[in-house]
N, C-alpha and C positions, 0 to 999 in steps of 0.2 A: 264486411263493414268498412267504410272509408275512414281512414285515420284522420282525426281532427287536427289541423295544423295550428300551431300557436300563432297569435296575432303579432308576435314580436320577433325580430331578428337580433336585436341588441337590448341589453338590460336597461339602458337609459330610456328606451321607448316605453318602459313600464312606469316611468316616473309620473307622468301626467295622470293616469287613472288612480294610482296609489295616492298621489297628493290630493286629488279630488275627494277620495274617500275620507281623508282627514279633515279637509276644509268643510265638507258637508256635515261634519259633527261639531263644527264651530271651533276647531283647533287652529292655532297659529302654526305655521309650517316653515321649516328651513331644510333645504336640500344640501347634500354633501356636507353633513355636520361632522366637524372634526372632533375626534376624541383622543385621549392619550395613547390609544393603541391603533388608531387608523381613522377611516372615514365611515360613518353611518350614512346610508343613502338618503334617508328621510327621517326627520324627527318632528313630531307634532306635540304641541304644548296646550293644555287646557289650564287656564289660570283660575284661581279661586277668587271670584270677583269681590266679595266683601273684604278679603285680605288686601287685594289691590287698592281698594278705596282707603283702607287704613294706611297703607304705605304712602299713597298720594297726599293724604291729609297731613302726613309728617313731612311733606315736601322732599321726599327721597326719590327724586326722578333720575338721579345719576345711577349708573351701575356700581356695584360694590367694588369689583376689580378682580384681581388674580385669585386663583385657588388658594394661594398662601394667605392672602388677605382675608378671604372668606373663612378659612380655617381659624385664623386669629379671632375674627369677629365672633365666631360661634363659641369661643371660650369666655367671652365677656358676659357677665351675668346680666340678665334682662332687668330693666328698670322695675318691672312688676315684682321682682323677687326682693327688692330692697337691698340686695347685696352689692358690693363694690369690688373692684380689682385694680391693682396698680400695674404699671408697665414692668416693674421688677418682678412681680409675681407671675405675670404672663411670660416673661423671659424664662423663668424657671420651668414653666409648664411646656413651653415650645422648644427650648434649647436654642433660641435665637438671642442675639445680643439685645440689651436694653435699648441701645440706640436704634436698632432696626424696629423693635416693637413700638417705640415712641414715635418714630416716623410714620409707621402704618396707622397708629391710633390717631395721629394728627390728621392724616388723610381721611380716615373714617369720620372723624369729628367734623371736618370741613363740609362733608356731604350729609351730615346729620344722622349718621348711623350709630354713633355713640355720643354719650353726653359726659362731659368732664366737669365734675364739681371742683370747687376751689382747692381741695386738698390733694389734687393730682391723681385721684382714682377715677375709675370709669364704670359706666353702665351702658348696656346695649339698648337701642331703640328699635329692635326688629321683632317686636312681639307678633307681627303679622306672619312671620316665617313658620312653616314653608308656604310659599306663594302659589304653588301648583296643586292642581287636583290630579292631573294625569300627565305623564310624559310617555309618548308612544314612539318607539323606534321601529323602523322598517328596513330590512335588508332585502334587496331585490336580486333575484338570481334566475337565470334561464334553466339552470340545472345545478349540479354540484351541491347536492342536498346536505351532505355532512358538513361541508365548509360553511354553508349558509347557517345551519343550526348552531355551529360553534360561534360564529360571529354574532348571531342574534342573542345567544346566551350571554356573551360578553357584554352586550349592550344593557343587560339587566343591572350592571354596575351603576347606571344612572336612570334607566327607564323604569317606569312602573308597569309597562307592558311592552313586550318585544315580539315582533312578527318577522317571518320571512314571507316575501311575496313571490309567488311562482306563477308562470303562465297557466291559465285555467286548465288546459288538458293535463299538464304535469301535476298540478295540485289535486285535481279530481282523481287521477290515477293513484296517487299516494293514499287517498281516502278509500278508494276501492280495495287497495291492498291492506287496509286496516292499520295504517301507520299513525292514526290519531294518538294512540297511547304513547308512541315514541316522542311526539311533540309535547304532549302534556308532561311527560317525565322530565323533559328538558326545560319546562317552564316557558316554552316558546309557542306562539300562535302561528297559524297558517292562513295566509290570504291567497285567494285565487284572483289573478289579475288578467283582464282582457281589455280589448279596445272599448268595451261598453262600461267598464268600471271594475271595482274590486269588491270582494265579499269575503267574510270570515267563514272559513271552513272548520278551523279549530281555534277556539278562544285562547287568548294569552292569559296564563295564570302564573304569576311569579313563583319561582321556586323558593320555598321557605328557608332553604339552606343557602340561598344566594342573596346575601344582604346588600342592599343598595348603599352606595357611598354618599352620605348626606352632603359632603362638600362638593362632590361631582354633580349631584342633583342641583344644588343651589347655583353652581357655576353655569350649568346648562340653562337654568331659568334666566339668569342674568344676561346671557347672550341673546335671549329673546326680548329682554326688558327694554333695551335701547330702541329696538324697532317698534315695540308696542307704544312707548311713550311719545315717539315721534309722530304717531297718528293722532295724539290728543291735542285738543285746542289749547 
C-alpha cells in the first residue's frame, strides 16, 4: 500500500485550514497568540452575544487593561450585590499600595467599569462577565506528539477547549493505534488537518483537575475586544 504523504512541509502551512475550521463555526480568530509561557498558534473566541449587548449598553467599549488591573476589578463587588469596597480595603486584599489601587480604580472609573459613590467606595459594573462562551486553543505540529500535548494542556489555563492539530495521516495513524484515550486523559482534543480542511478526531474535554485561570481568560477576551469593537458602527 502506498504511504499517504502529508499535505504540509511546514507547520505554518497548517494555519489556513485550521483557521477556517474556527471561522466556519463563527469564532473570532487570532494567530500566534502570546501567553505568559509562550505562543499558542491559533486561538478562537466565541462571544456570548447577549452579554456583549449588555456591555455595549454600558458604553464600555474600551479594553479593561493589564492582567493586574483585571485582577483588581474582579475584587470589586458587583453593583447588583449592593456591597461596596474602598481603595484601602482593596490594598489590604491585594498587597498593593493604596496609591496604586486608587490610580487603577480611577482608570477603571474613567472607562465606566466601576462606579464611585461620593463616600469614596466602589462598585463594579461588569455584571456581563464572563463575556465568552468558548475559547478554543490550537497547537499545530507536524509531529513531536508529546511536546504538542504538553503545550495544548498548558493552554487549558485560559482555553475552554484545547486541541493539537496534526497532518491527517499522522492524526489518523494515532487513532488506528488507539491513542484516543491518551488525549482524553490529558483533556486535549485532536484535529486532523489537510489542505481540504480540518476535522475533529478526538473531542476536547477539559480536565476537571486543571482549573482555568479566570484572570487569564478575561485578559484573553479583552485582547479580542478591541478588534471586535472596531468592526461596530
